[in-house]
Structure formats: structure tokens, C-alpha cells
Backbone as a ProteinNet text record, in pm:
[ID]
protein_1_A
[PRIMARY]
MNQTYQPSPIKRARRTKQEMLDVRSGLYELAKLNQPLTVRQLFYRAVATGLIDKTQKAYNNTVVRLVGLMREEGSIPFEWIVDNTRWMRKPRTYSGLESMLRITQQTYRRSIWDDQSAYVEIWCESDSIAGVLYDVTEKYDVPLMPTSGQPSKSFLWAGSQNLRQKEVPTFVYYFGDYDKSGIDISNRIEADIRRYLGEQERNFQFKRVAINEEQIREYNLPTRPPKDKKSGFTETVELEAMTTADLQRICSDCIERHIDWHALERLQQVEDAERETLSLILANLQGGDE
[TERTIARY]
31468.7	31493.8	31464	31552.2	31528.1	31410.8	31344.5	31226.7	31265	31189.1	31211.9	31114.6	31168.2	31086.4	31015.5	30882.5	30806.2	30662.2	30591	30453.7	30366.9	30278.7	30189.1	30075.7	30046.8	29937.9	29800.9	29797.6	29671.6	29632	29512.6	29461.1	29392.9	29455.7	29404.8	29295.6	29203.4	29097.8	29156	29087.4	29132.5	29139	29245.6	29261.8	29154.1	29114.3	29021.6	29096.7	29021.1	29082.8	29174.7	29131.5	29214.4	29340.9	29329.8	29447.5	29548	29499.3	29589.1	29658.3	29584.7	29644.8	29753.2	29727.6	29826.1	29951.9	29933.9	30049	30129.7	30061.6	30129.7	30208.1	30144.1	30210.4	30332.3	30316.1	30427.4	30543.8	30515	30620.7	30693	30616	30677.1	30774.1	30730.5	30815.2	30940.4	30925.3	31040.9	31139.2	31086.8	31173.4	31246.2	31175	31234.8	31344.6	31319.9	31414.5	31539.8	31525.4	31636.7	31698.3	31647	31696.4	31842.6	31918.5	31870.8	31868.4	31773.9	31763.8	31698.2	31716.2	31653	31509.7	31430.2	31293.8	31296.1	31393.5	31404.4	31435.8	31522.8	31551.4	31426.8	31349.8	31227.9	31130	31122.8	31038.7	31079.5	31210	31256.2	31230.4	31242	31212.4	31063.9	30978.7	30835.1	30799	30865.8	30843.7	30887.3	31004.1	31059.5	30969.2	30898.7	30810.5	30669.2	30642.3	30510.3	30410.5	30459	30369.5	30305.4	30382.7	30331.5	30379	30319.8	30360.5	30492.3	30563	30689.6	30663.9	30603.6	30572.2	30611.9	30631.5	30665.2	30549.2	30427.5	30310.5	30309.4	30341.7	30346	30454.9	30564.8	30673	30627.6	30570.8	30532.1	30410.1	30303.6	30175.9	30161.6	30240.3	30229.1	30346.2	30468.5	30583.3	30616.9	30641.2	30679.8	30571.6	30446.6	30336.6	30310.7	30296.9	30264.1	30375.7	30500	30612.1	30623.4	30597.2	30598.2	30493.7	30372.1	30265.6	30299.5	30354	30384.2	30496.6	30590.8	30697.3	30642.6	30555.3	30498.3	30412.6	30340.6	30253	30326.6	30453.5	30533.2	30528.5	30465.3	30457.4	30591.7	30668.2	30802.4	30900.9	30998.7	31096.9	31171.2	31193.1	31259.2	31397.7	31468.9	31606.5	31616.4	31503.9	31507.1	31527.7	31485.7	31494.9	31602.8	31702.2	31815.4	31809.5	31862.7	31875.7	32001.6	32108.8	32236.4	32261.3	32155.3	32173.4	32160.4	32111.1	32094.7	32154.7	32241.1	32303.2	32344.4	32359.6	32391.5	32542.8	32586.3	32726.6	32743.2	32823.2	32845.3	32978.2	33060.1	33185.5	33157.4	33244.3	33225.3	33267.2	33178.9	33207.5	33166.2	33210.2	33185.8	33139.2	33070.6	33025.3	33134.4	33247.7	33358.8	33462	33572.9	33681.5	33636.1	33555.1	33507.1	33421.7	33336.7	33253	33339.3	33443	33532.6	33599.4	33651.4	33720.7	33624.7	33502.9	33407.1	33372.4	33343.8	33308.7	33428.4	33548.5	33668.7	33692.8	33676.2	33696.8	33599.6	33476.2	33373.4	33391.8	33447.7	33454	33596	33694	33833.8	33861.7	33923.6	33964.1	34099.7	34184	34309.6	34283.4	34362.7	34348.9	34391.9	34296.2	34324.7	34432.8	34432.6	34515.9	34659.3	34690.3	34828.4	34921.2	34865.9	34947	34918.5	34855.3	34823.4	34915.9	34927.6	35016.8	34943.9	34823	34745.5	34654.6	34594.8	34501.2	34380.2	34259.3	34135.6	34039.3	33971.6	33860.4	33743.5	33622.3	33499.9	33436.6	33412.5	33346.8	33213.1	33113.7	32983.7	32919.7	32836.7	32772.9	32662.4	32596.2	32474.7	32495.7	32450	32453.2	32365.6	32252.1	32161	32224.5	32296	32362.4	32477.9	32535.8	32640.3	32586	32458.3	32398.1	32387.6	32378.9	32373.6	32513.3	32611.3	32747.8	32821.1	32775.6	32849.7	32860.5	32761.1	32769.7	32893.8	32933.5	33051.9	33179.8	33181.3	33303	33337.2	33235	33260.2	33324.8	33279	33332.6	33482	33524.7	33664.3	33745.4	33691.7	33767.7	33810.6	33718.6	33747.9	33677	33746.7	33681.1	33573.1	33459.6	33347.4	33326.6	33333.8	33335.3	33217.3	33101.4	32991.1	33017.1	33001.7	33033.3	32912.5	32791.7	32667.9	32658.8	32676.7	32676	32815.4	32823.1	32953.3	33030.8	33146.1	33222.7	33296.7	33322.6	33396.4	33545.5	33617.9	33763	33825.5	33772	33825.3	33812.3	33696.8	33673.9	33773.2	33793.1	33883.3	34028.7	34065	34203	34232.1	34138.5	34157.8	34167.8	34083.2	34090.6	34222.8	34274.7	34403.2	34518	34509.2	34615.7	34620	34504.8	34502.9	34568.8	34541.6	34602.7	34753.3	34797.7	34940.9	35020.1	34957.3	35026.6	35052.1	34988.8	35001.4	35129.5	35199.2	35324.2	35302.8	35177.4	35142.9	35053	35033.6	34939.9	34800.9	34736.8	34604.7	34499.9	34380.1	34272	34143.2	34079.2	33948.6	33847.7	33740	33632.8	33508.2	33447.4	33342.3	33207.6	33100.4	32962.7	32887	32828.9	32756.6	32644.3	32552.7	32442.7	32497.3	32420.6	32456.3	32376.9	32433.9	32380	32494.5	32469.3	32577.5	32639.4	32555.2	32606.2	32688.6	32638	32709	32844.7	32851	32978.1	33073.6	33020.1	33103.9	33163.8	33085	33133.8	33250.3	33235.3	33343.1	33467.3	33449.2	33564.9	33638.9	33562.5	33625.4	33697.9	33636.9	33701	33836.1	33838	33963.8	34067.9	34028.3	34123.2	34179.1	34092.6	34139	34228.1	34191.2	34275.4	34412.3	34416.1	34545	34628.7	34565	34637.5	34690.2	34609	34651	34757.3	34758.4	34858.2	34997.9	35005.4	35135.9	35209.3	35336	35418.1	35361.8	35289.8	35235.3	35115.7	35076.7	34966.9	34994.6	35121.8	35156.2	35119.5	35100.7	35063.1	34912.6	34837.2	34693.6	34613.8	34508.8	34418.1	34274.4	34199.6	34059.1	33974.7	33863.9	33777.1	33631.2	33554.6	33408.8	33349.4	33288.6	33241.7	33090.1	33019	32872.7	32827	32728.2	32665.9	32730.4	32765.3	32822.5	32722.3	32745.9	32649.5	32619.5	32722.6	32699.1	32614.5	32618	32540.1	32390.3	32352.6	32210.8	32146.2	32216.3	32164.9	32186.8	32302.5	32335.3	32236.2	32197.6	32107.6	31963.7	31938.6	31804.3	31750.9	31827.6	31793.5	31691.8	31592.6	31495.3	31561.5	31535.8	31599.6	31499.9	31554.3	31473.2	31526.7	31441.7	31491.9	31579.2	31683.2	31768.5	31691.9	31721.4	31658.5	31703.5	31831	31887	31893	31810.1	31802.8	31931.7	32014.8	32139.7	32259.6	32232.5	32341	32421.9	32364.8	32431.3	32390.1	32308.1	32259.4	32118.3	32094.5	31959.9	31880.9	31951.2	31886.6	31973.9	31911.9	31984.7	31935.3	32021.2	31987.2	32040.8	31957.9	32000.8	32064.7	32155.4	32218	32114.2	32005.6	31903.6	31831.6	31851.2	31788.5	31852.5	31973.3	32043.6	32008.4	31995.2	31956.8	32067.4	32028.2	32125.1	32226.3	32177.8	32266.8	32371.9	32332	32427.1	32526.8	32478.9	32569.6	32671.3	32625.1	32715.8	32811.9	32766.3	32856.1	32966.7	32932.2	33032.2	33132.4	33081.2	33167.4	33262.3	33209.3	33292.6	33401.3	33365.9	33463.9	33578.1	33544.1	33647.6	33746.2	33695.8	33780.3	33858.8	33790.1	33851	33965.2	33965.8	34074.2	34209.2	34207.9	34332.2	34372.9	34297.7	34325.5	34419.2	34524.4	34610.8	34546.6	34483.6	34403.3	34489.2	34611.1	34699.6	34739.1	34768.7	34801.5	34681.1	34561.8	34441.1	34416.8	34442.3	34424.3	34519.8	34645.4	34742.4	34698.5	34651.5	34606.3	34489.4	34397.9	34282.1	34322	34426	34475.6	34533.5	34608.9	34663.4	34549.7	34452.1	34337.5	34263.7	34243.1	34175.4	34254.4	34387.8	34472.3	34467.5	34468.5	34465.2	34328.5	34223.6	34091.6	34082.3	34145.8	34149.7	34227.2	34335.1	34411.2	34324.1	34243.9	34152.4	34050.4	34007.8	33914	33976.4	34104.5	34174.1	34189.9	34222.4	34235.5	34102.3	33994.6	33861.5	33824.1	33855.7	33824.2	33900.9	34028.6	34109	34053	34007.2	33950.2	33822.3	33738.7	33614	33640.2	33742.3	33777.4	33830.6	33901.7	33958	33852.6	33732.6	33624.9	33542.5	33562.8	33479.9	33530.8
10490.6	10491.6	10630	10680.6	10812.1	10807.4	10923.7	10933.3	10989.6	10954.8	11006.3	11118.5	11229.5	11346.1	11318.2	11306.7	11279.8	11328.8	11351.5	11398.3	11300.7	11355.8	11269.9	11220.2	11088.6	11035.1	11065.1	11118.7	11141.3	11288.4	11313.6	11449.8	11481.9	11567.8	11595.4	11702.3	11689	11788.8	11916.3	12027.8	12154.9	12146.2	12198.9	12191.6	12273.7	12224.4	12300.4	12414.5	12505.5	12618.1	12569.8	12466.8	12414.6	12349.4	12279.7	12217.2	12323.5	12433.9	12541.7	12603.1	12616.4	12667.5	12572.4	12441.3	12342.2	12349.9	12371.3	12384.4	12508.9	12620.5	12744.3	12725.4	12660.6	12637.1	12547.1	12443.7	12352.8	12421.7	12505.3	12579.9	12674.2	12737.7	12826.9	12750.9	12637.3	12560.8	12508.9	12462.2	12412.8	12525.3	12642.8	12757	12800.2	12803.2	12842.6	12746	12616.9	12513.9	12511.5	12537.2	12519.1	12649.2	12763.3	12890.8	12916.4	12983.3	13037.3	12927.7	12936.5	12838.7	12904	12840.4	12890.2	12838.6	12898.5	12850.1	12705.1	12672.9	12535.4	12437.6	12478.3	12392.3	12371.8	12477.7	12466.2	12369.5	12373	12278.1	12134	12106.1	11969.4	11927	12020.9	11986.8	11953.5	12029.8	12004.7	11870	11834.3	11703.8	11591.8	11607.8	11503.2	11474.8	11576.3	11557	11517.2	11508.8	11471.2	11585.9	11709.4	11824.4	11852.9	11835.3	11859.3	11748.2	11742.4	11645.6	11690.1	11593.8	11623.7	11646.6	11761.6	11796.9	11941	11972	12109.9	12203.3	12153.4	12234.4	12269.8	12174.1	12201.1	12302.6	12294.2	12391.1	12532	12547.3	12680.2	12735.9	12655.2	12705.3	12701.5	12615.7	12607.1	12675.6	12627.4	12681.2	12823.5	12842.2	12975.3	13078	13044.2	13138.9	13166.4	13059.6	13077.4	13146	13103.9	13164.2	13312.3	13344.8	13485	13565.5	13511.8	13579.5	13591.9	13485.2	13485.5	13583	13600.5	13698	13840.2	13862.9	13996.4	14036.9	13941.4	13973.1	13967.1	13927.7	13925.4	13795	13690.6	13561.6	13488.9	13504.3	13447.3	13562.5	13577.3	13686	13675.6	13787.2	13787.2	13723.7	13744.2	13695.6	13543.6	13474	13327.7	13267.1	13336.7	13286.1	13364.3	13294.2	13362.2	13351	13452.6	13454.8	13533.3	13461.6	13526.8	13543.5	13526.6	13538.5	13682.6	13772	13912.7	13997.4	14091.3	14171.9	14306.9	14402.9	14539.4	14558.3	14629.2	14664.5	14813.6	14845	14983.9	14995.2	15094.5	15111.8	15154.8	15116	15156.4	15301.9	15381.4	15521.8	15554.5	15671.8	15711.1	15855.8	15890.2	16027.6	16116.9	16058	16136.1	16045.1	16106	16028.1	15954.2	16020	15955.8	15834.3	15848.5	15736.7	15620.2	15648.4	15544.1	15470.4	15546	15483.4	15399.7	15450.2	15375.6	15242.2	15245.4	15122.5	15027.9	15083.6	14999.9	14933.9	15008.8	14952.7	14839.4	14853.6	14752.5	14627.9	14645.1	14533.6	14481.2	14540.1	14505	14357.5	14292.1	14152.7	14131.8	14055.4	14013.5	13893.3	13878.9	13765.7	13637.1	13546.5	13421.9	13339.6	13336.2	13241.6	13290	13412.5	13460.5	13380.4	13327.6	13254.8	13105.4	13055	12912.9	12842.8	12712	12633.9	12578.8	12628	12587.4	12703	12692.7	12794	12722	12770.3	12700	12793.7	12740.9	12809.1	12712.5	12767.7	12690.2	12737.5	12644.4	12674.6	12602.3	12662.2	12597	12631.9	12540.9	12555.8	12659.5	12678.3	12758.7	12887	12999.2	13126	13120	13051.4	13044.8	12968.6	12861.9	12786.3	12866.2	12955.7	13042.5	13121.3	13161.3	13232.9	13148.9	13016.8	12925.4	12900	12883.8	12852.8	12974.2	13093.7	13213.9	13229.8	13185	13195.4	13124.8	13016.9	12941.6	13005.2	13033.9	13088.5	13225.4	13306.4	13438.3	13423.7	13327.6	13305.6	13275.8	13198.2	13155.1	13229.4	13341.2	13424.9	13345.6	13263.7	13177.1	13230.6	13245.5	13288.8	13189.5	13243.4	13162.2	13196.7	13095.5	13117.5	13046.3	13112.1	13051.2	13061.7	12952.1	12951.2	12983.3	12979.5	13004.4	12911.4	12783.6	12686.8	12671.9	12660.6	12647.3	12778.5	12779.6	12903.4	12937.4	13064.9	13108.5	13080.2	13081.3	13065	13178.3	13299.7	13414.6	13393.5	13340.8	13315.4	13212.9	13104.9	12999.2	13045	13121.8	13170.1	13265	13357	13450.6	13375.5	13272.5	13193.5	13122.2	13071.3	13000.7	13096.3	13220.6	13317.5	13353.8	13358.1	13381.4	13265.6	13143	13025.9	13022.3	13069.6	13069.7	13156.3	13255.5	13348.6	13289.8	13178.8	13120.2	13037	13050.8	12977.5	12853.2	12818.1	12698.5	12610.2	12484.7	12398.4	12460.4	12450.4	12510	12401	12426.8	12328.6	12396.5	12338.5	12385.1	12273.2	12306.4	12210.8	12256.5	12163	12198.6	12136.6	12219	12175.6	12189.8	12079.7	12086.2	11984.5	12003	11908.8	11772.2	11668.6	11534.4	11503.6	11538.3	11505.1	11517.8	11487.7	11490	11628.6	11730.6	11866.6	11904.3	11869.6	11903.5	11836	11708.5	11636.6	11692.9	11723.5	11781.2	11914.5	11994.7	12125.3	12108.9	12022.9	12006.4	11945.6	11852	11793.6	11899	11984.7	12088.3	12191.1	12230.1	12325.9	12273.5	12149.3	12092.5	12086.2	12037.1	12021.7	12155.8	12256.9	12387.3	12457	12450.9	12514.1	12448.6	12316.8	12247.6	12290.2	12304.7	12345	12488.2	12578	12716.9	12733.8	12643.6	12652.5	12612.7	12531	12487.5	12404.9	12439.5	12362.7	12368	12472.9	12484.7	12391.6	12321.8	12226.8	12119.5	12092.1	11985.8	12022.9	12152.2	12195.5	12220	12177.1	12205.1	12076.3	12082.5	11968.8	12016.7	11938.6	11968.4	11849.5	11877.8	11768.9	11810.2	11728.1	11747.4	11684.9	11766.2	11716.9	11702	11753.5	11737.6	11784.4	11719.9	11597.9	11479.3	11375.9	11254	11139.2	11035.7	10925.8	10865.1	10845.5	10782.7	10870.2	11002.3	11092.4	11082.2	11038.3	11023.4	10924.1	10813.8	10714	10758.4	10815	10853.9	10955.8	11053.5	11159.7	11140.2	11026.7	10996.5	11112.5	11154.1	11271.4	11237.2	11323	11299.5	11318.1	11227.6	11230.1	11266.7	11297.8	11324.6	11240.3	11198.8	11129.9	11225.7	11177.3	11265.6	11322.9	11448.8	11510.4	11439.9	11402.4	11332.1	11183.1	11104.9	10961.8	10889	10951	10889.2	10938.6	11008.5	11069	10967.1	10848	10747.7	10755.8	10855.6	10870.1	10812.8	10733	10680.1	10771.5	10859.8	10953.4	11077.3	11191.3	11316.2	11383.8	11466.3	11535.6	11678.2	11774.4	11912.5	11940.4	12037.3	12076.8	12114.7	12179.4	12225.8	12112.6	11989.2	11876.3	11849.4	11899.1	11878.9	11991.7	11961.1	12062.9	12165.6	12283.1	12388	12338.4	12269	12220.4	12125.1	12034.1	11937.5	12006.4	12097.8	12171	12250.3	12318.1	12399.6	12313.3	12198.1	12108.6	12056.2	12014.7	11966.4	12077.3	12197.7	12312.4	12339.8	12339.3	12362.2	12256.2	12130.3	12022	12041.2	12083.8	12105.4	12212.7	12317.9	12430.7	12399.3	12348.3	12333.1	12232.2	12137.1	12038.2	12100.3	12222.3	12288.8	12401.5	12422.4	12534.4	12493.3	12571.4	12560.1	12646.4	12584.1	12658.4	12744.1	12701.5	12783.2	12911	12898.5	13016.3	13109.2	13052.5	13133.6	13208.4	13142.9	13208.4	13326.3	13308	13418.1	13534	13502.1	13606.1	13684.1	13615.8	13683.9	13775.4	13738.7	13826.3	13955.4	13942.2	14060	14144.7	14078.9	14149.4	14230.2	14171.9	14242.8	14366	14352.4	14465.4	14576.1	14538.5	14638.9	14707.1	14634.9	14696.4	14797.6	14766	14859.5	14985.5	14968	15084.9	15173.6	15112.7	15189.6	15264.9	15204.8	15271	15395.9	15386	15501.2	15612.6	15575.7	15675.7	15745.9	15668.4	15724.4	15817.1	15775.1	15858.1	15989.6	15982.9	16106.1	16198.6	16140.6	16223	16290.6	16216.9	16273.4	16379.8	16358.1	16458.1	16584.9	16570.9	16688.5	16772.6	16713.2	16787.7	16869.3	16839.8	16907.8	17049
6376.3	6231.8	6176.4	6090.8	6032.8	5935.8	5923.7	5840.8	5705.2	5603.7	5469.6	5440.2	5392.5	5358.5	5226.7	5230.8	5109.7	5128.4	5017	5028.4	5106.9	5187.6	5264.6	5176	5177.4	5094.7	5153.5	5276.1	5344.9	5331.3	5284.8	5276.5	5408	5486.6	5619.6	5616.6	5709.6	5722.7	5781.9	5759.8	5814.9	5967.4	6025.5	6169.8	6241	6356.9	6440.2	6507.3	6569	6638.9	6749.6	6822.5	6930.7	6876.7	6764.5	6704.2	6659	6606.3	6565.7	6686.6	6796.3	6919.4	6969.5	6955	6996.9	6910.1	6780.1	6690.3	6725.7	6747.9	6786.2	6915.5	7012.5	7140.8	7122.4	7037.8	7011.9	6943.8	6844.5	6775.2	6870.8	6958.1	7057.7	7147.6	7200.4	7292.5	7222	7096.5	7021.5	6991.6	6956	6929.2	7055.7	7167	7294.4	7336.5	7318.1	7360.8	7274.8	7143.7	7049.8	6999.2	7040.6	6988.9	7028.2	6934.7	6807	6700.1	6608.9	6501	6379.9	6264.8	6143.2	6135.3	6047.3	6027.1	5980.1	5894.9	5844.8	5957.9	6049.7	6164.1	6249.6	6270	6348.9	6282.8	6151.1	6077.5	6108	6102.6	6127.9	6272.5	6367.3	6506.5	6522.2	6451.8	6459.7	6397.9	6288.9	6225.9	6319.8	6381	6467.6	6587.5	6635.6	6750.8	6710.9	6579.9	6533.2	6534.5	6552.1	6558.3	6422.8	6315.2	6180.3	6087.6	5969.1	5868	5804.3	5747.2	5680.2	5532.2	5500.6	5363.4	5337.4	5209.8	5174.1	5206.8	5192.9	5226	5374	5458.7	5602.5	5635.6	5563.2	5585.6	5549.5	5430.5	5382.7	5454.9	5463.5	5512.3	5663.5	5728.6	5874.2	5942.4	5918.7	5992.1	5947.9	5819.2	5771.7	5802.9	5770.8	5790.1	5937.9	6016.8	6158.1	6235.2	6210.7	6283.1	6247.4	6119.9	6080.5	6156.2	6164.6	6237.9	6386.4	6444.4	6587.1	6620.9	6530.4	6553.7	6544.2	6446.6	6430	6550	6606.6	6719.5	6852.9	6851.2	6973.7	7049.5	6993.8	7062.7	7063.4	6955.5	6947	6929.3	7018.9	7004.8	6871.9	6806.5	6677	6684.8	6795.6	6804.3	6815	6839.9	6845.1	6706.3	6602.6	6465.5	6392.6	6337.7	6276.2	6124.1	6059.2	5913.2	5881.3	5855.6	5828.3	5679	5598.9	5454.1	5407.9	5494.6	5459.5	5570.7	5537	5640	5582.8	5673.2	5635.1	5624.5	5524.4	5507.9	5538.8	5638.2	5676.8	5750.2	5717.3	5791.2	5934.8	6027.7	6167.3	6183.2	6238.3	6265.1	6407.9	6458.1	6596.6	6601.4	6709.1	6725.2	6781.7	6817.2	6869.7	6932.6	6979.7	7038.5	7163.5	7245.8	7367.7	7334.9	7233.3	7190.1	7143.2	7066.1	7017.1	7132.4	7230.6	7343.2	7428.6	7446.7	7527.8	7461.9	7332.1	7260.2	7255.1	7233	7229	7363.6	7470.8	7604.7	7632.2	7584.4	7609.5	7523.6	7404.6	7309.1	7286.5	7349.6	7322	7350.5	7252.2	7267.8	7202.4	7268.6	7206.9	7116.1	7013.5	6923	6993.7	7012.1	7084.2	7016.1	6882	6810.2	6790	6832.2	6823.6	6913.8	7024.8	7122.8	7123	7018.2	7010.4	6911	6923.6	6837.6	6715.2	6689.8	6572.5	6534.8	6416.3	6368.3	6310.6	6344.4	6308.7	6236.3	6134.9	6069.9	6058.8	6063.8	6043.1	5912.8	5820.6	5693.1	5690.2	5623.4	5612.2	5478.6	5431.9	5300.6	5301.6	5416.8	5423.5	5502.1	5447.2	5520	5643.9	5633.9	5748.1	5864.6	5835.6	5942	6002.6	5925.7	5980.3	6099.2	6091.6	6202.6	6328.3	6312.6	6426.5	6482.8	6395.1	6438.2	6494.4	6459.9	6498.4	6649.6	6725.3	6870.9	6924.2	6858.8	6900.4	6845.2	6716.4	6655.4	6711.8	6743.1	6802.4	6939.8	7017.6	7152	7147.5	7047.6	7040	6933.7	6883.6	6789.1	6665.4	6616.1	6501	6376.6	6264.4	6140.3	6098.2	6056.1	6006.8	5860.4	5773.4	5629.2	5562.3	5546	5470.3	5320.8	5248.7	5105.6	5019.1	5075.9	5000.3	4879.3	4903.4	4793.6	4736.2	4604.5	4539.1	4549	4616	4630	4500.8	4480.6	4362.5	4379.7	4270.1	4276	4357.1	4341.3	4414.6	4565.1	4609	4750.9	4804	4729.8	4774.1	4770.3	4668.6	4660.7	4776.8	4805.6	4916.4	5049.2	5066.3	5188.6	5202.8	5092.3	5097.6	5128.8	5080.9	5108	5256	5320.4	5464.4	5538.4	5493.6	5556.9	5534.8	5418.5	5387	5484.2	5541.8	5631.2	5769.5	5800.5	5933.1	5942.3	6054.6	6076.6	6160.1	6184.7	6263.3	6177.3	6215.6	6140.8	6134.2	6018.7	5999.1	5979.2	6033.1	6029.7	5983.5	5884.1	5837.9	5862	5935.3	5962.1	5885.7	5813.2	5718.4	5754.8	5744.4	5766.1	5634.1	5584.7	5458.2	5451.8	5356.9	5335.8	5293.2	5328	5282.8	5156.6	5043.8	4912.1	4812.2	4688	4589.4	4577.9	4571.8	4560.8	4683.5	4802.2	4925.1	4935.4	4896.9	4899.4	4794	4676.7	4570.8	4614.7	4684.8	4730.2	4826.5	4926.5	5024.7	4960.7	4867.5	4798.5	4717.3	4650.1	4568.7	4655.7	4767.8	4857.8	4903.3	4949.6	4997.1	4885.6	4767.8	4657.6	4612.3	4599.5	4551.1	4652.5	4779.6	4881.5	4884.4	4878.2	4878.3	4758.2	4644	4523.5	4536.5	4590.6	4605.2	4713.2	4810.7	4917.3	4870.4	4769.2	4720	4824.1	4850.4	4944.1	5086.3	5120.6	5255.7	5279	5175.5	5186.9	5290.9	5313.3	5408.7	5552.8	5581.7	5716.7	5730.4	5628.7	5624.5	5638.5	5722	5735.5	5715.8	5639.5	5610.5	5655.1	5724.7	5769.4	5757.8	5691	5684.3	5809.7	5896.5	6026.3	6032.6	5933	5926.4	5787.3	5732.9	5783.3	5712.5	5790.5	5735.1	5747.9	5670.8	5663.9	5800.4	5882.6	6012.2	6104.9	6084.1	6168.9	6141.8	6022.9	5990.7	6086.5	6114.1	6206.7	6351.3	6380.1	6517.6	6572.9	6489.3	6534.1	6485.9	6419.9	6368.7	6285.4	6186.7	6106.6	5998.3	5977.6	5869.5	5733.5	5641.6	5510.3	5401.8	5283.6	5165.4	5050.4	4957.5	4838	4757.3	4690.5	4609.3	4490.7	4457.4	4340.3	4212.4	4209.8	4094.6	4126.7	4063.5	4092.6	4054.9	3968.5	3925.3	4006.1	4114.3	4192.1	4270.8	4291.5	4373.8	4519.3	4555.7	4692.4	4702.5	4806.4	4829.3	4922.5	4994.4	5085.7	5098.5	5125.2	5143.1	5270.5	5328.6	5453.6	5448.1	5484.5	5492.4	5628.4	5631.6	5758.2	5863.6	5817.1	5909.5	5981.9	5936.7	6004.8	6140.3	6160.2	6286.9	6383.1	6510.8	6608.2	6627.4	6673.6	6705.4	6807.9	6909.9	7016.1	6960.7	6871.9	6815.6	6722.5	6638.6	6549.8	6629.7	6733.7	6813.5	6894.5	6939.8	7014.2	6923.7	6802.3	6707.7	6677.8	6657.2	6628.6	6745.5	6866.9	6986	6998.7	6976.1	6985.7	6886.5	6764.6	6662.9	6706.4	6766.8	6806.4	6933.3	7034.3	7165.9	7167.4	7073.9	7071.8	7037.7	6984.6	6944.9	7039.3	7147	7236.3	7349.2	7367.8	7484.9	7592.6	7690.7	7787.6	7880.3	7908.6	7992.5	7918.6	7789	7709.1	7699.4	7688	7679.8	7811	7923.4	8053	8067.3	8025.7	8033.2	7943.6	7825.7	7733	7791.3	7857.5	7914	8029	8103.1	8209.3	8151.4	8041.9	7974.7	7917.6	7859.9	7802.3	7908.5	8026.7	8135.7	8177.2	8185.6	8224.9	8120.1	7994.5	7887.5	7880.1	7909.6	7911.9	8026.8	8138.1	8250.5	8212.8	8137	8089.7	8002.2	7916.4	7832.7	7918.1	8029.4	8119.6	8180.4	8216.5	8274	8171.8	8049	7942.3	7919.8	7918.4	7898.2	8013.8	8137.6	8254.2	8249.9	8208.9	8199.8	8091.8	7980.6	7873.9	7921.6	7991.4	8040.7	8145.4	8229.2	8330.1	8269.3	8157.3	8090.2	8024.4	7998.8	7932.7	8031.5	8160.7	8261.5	8288.4
[MASK]
++++++++++++++++++++++++++++++++++++++++++++++++++++++++++++++++++++++++++++++++++++++++++++++++++++++++++++++++++++++++++++++++++++++++++++++++++++++++++++++++++++++++++++++++++++++++++++++++++++++++++++++++++++++++++++++++++++++++++++++++++++++++++++++++++++++++++++++++++++++++++++++++++

């Protein structure tokens, strides 16, 4: 049975030194097992295993504080905890032509979806969850669109214009919180994109794949009472309540169902040959400098 997120009625005594060591060890093992994950996801994993109480105080004073200390001291690798809500904006530049060719040769990829009979995008409500899903979307060259809550009209219009350019059926799979706001966001995204697409709407499919009501029971997700008692929801669930493995598996399933694997294999053969050509160009350039 899923648990409800609520204040604990029990005032616990201060943990002993050994108990704190046990909590640190538990957080380390959970982070190692589920990485990459957000701090919020780590909190839910700790609650599910009974390591800590399901309270806001435990989140702030135990998980956030301890994980921060453990990362600073090197106990938990920084890359295990993701935060995609803050990032640097900088144009790509090179130290020279040789540098450009070397980086291009190492990173060169053909567009997977140019040779496919469908086009896929993954959208999500949370920037932090985007950091978890990116490992999957990057692998399959799929656009990842975090809305950061309610998206602007400009964001939705621009997204629809990209979909309009596709000559194949288009599919958007959405990840959002299970609460009134989360459901309203996904409903609005679908309605606005369909409206902006016009006649091309008939080639567009939108599906909310997480979190849905049946998944709360299927994955035994911890719930919280709704902030708005009149919302019509008896329980709410954040995306972070789902494990990294489950989120990434759902994401992979959404993408892989549309992939023509024979076409992908042919594309990868061409990509390998073109990368080899870049290696020859780079070698000739380096030889000419000697």
C-alpha cells in the first residue's frame, strides 16, 4: 500500500552517532544504486526503505543537509546527484581548425530520425527530472522538452512549429506530477499544440505516460495530501517519487516502439564510415603542419 506524506506525530530523540553513520551509509548505498537521481528522488528512496521519516523536516535537515556534506567531503560523487534546473549558456568555440575537427570526429552523429517513419519528443514538467531522462533521450537523439511548470504560449507555439515540419506521424510523451496542477499542465499542452498545428493535428499523438493513477498502486508510490482540498484529488504524487530506473525504462519504451532497427543499423554503418573520413582529414591536416 502506498504511503501518505504527512507530518510525523512522533517527536523523535536526537540520533546517536552510530545512527547518523547508519543514515549516511544508507544514503550512500541508495544514491549508488539509483544514480543518477535528484535529491528529491533520493529522499523518496530513503523513505521507501524506512531509513528516514516522510516529513519535510527529514527532507531538509537530513537528506539535503547530509547529502550536501557528503558530496563536499567526497563521500558521494557529485555526478550521482543531478540538477538540470541551472546550466551555463555559451556558444561552442574552438582553439583552431584542428581542435574543431578532432571534437567533431569524436562527437559526430547522424540524425536517427531522418530515416525513421515516425518522430518522437519527450516532454516533462520538471527541469530536475529532465536531468534523469536525458541519459535516454540523448542515446536515441530525441528532443527533451522540460516545461518548468506551466509553459508559455511562446514555448508551445515554437514546439508546435517544429512538429509541423515533420512529414511523418509525430508523438509527444509527457511526464508530470500527479496532482491538479500537473494534470492541468498536460491537458493544456496537448490542447494548445493541437490548436497550433491546425490541419496537421491529425498526424499528432500526445500521451501522458507518468505519473498516472494506476502507477501509484503499481509502483507503490508515496503520496501527499492535496494542497487544495477542493481539487478533487484525494492524493498527489511528485515525479521524483518514481525511481530513476522506472522513469528511464518508461522513457525508453516510448521511444523504442517507434524505431526501425534495420534502418538504424544502416545509419550507424554510414555514421562509422563518415567518422573514419573525418579521421583521415584530421590526420592529413596534422601531417601538413609537420
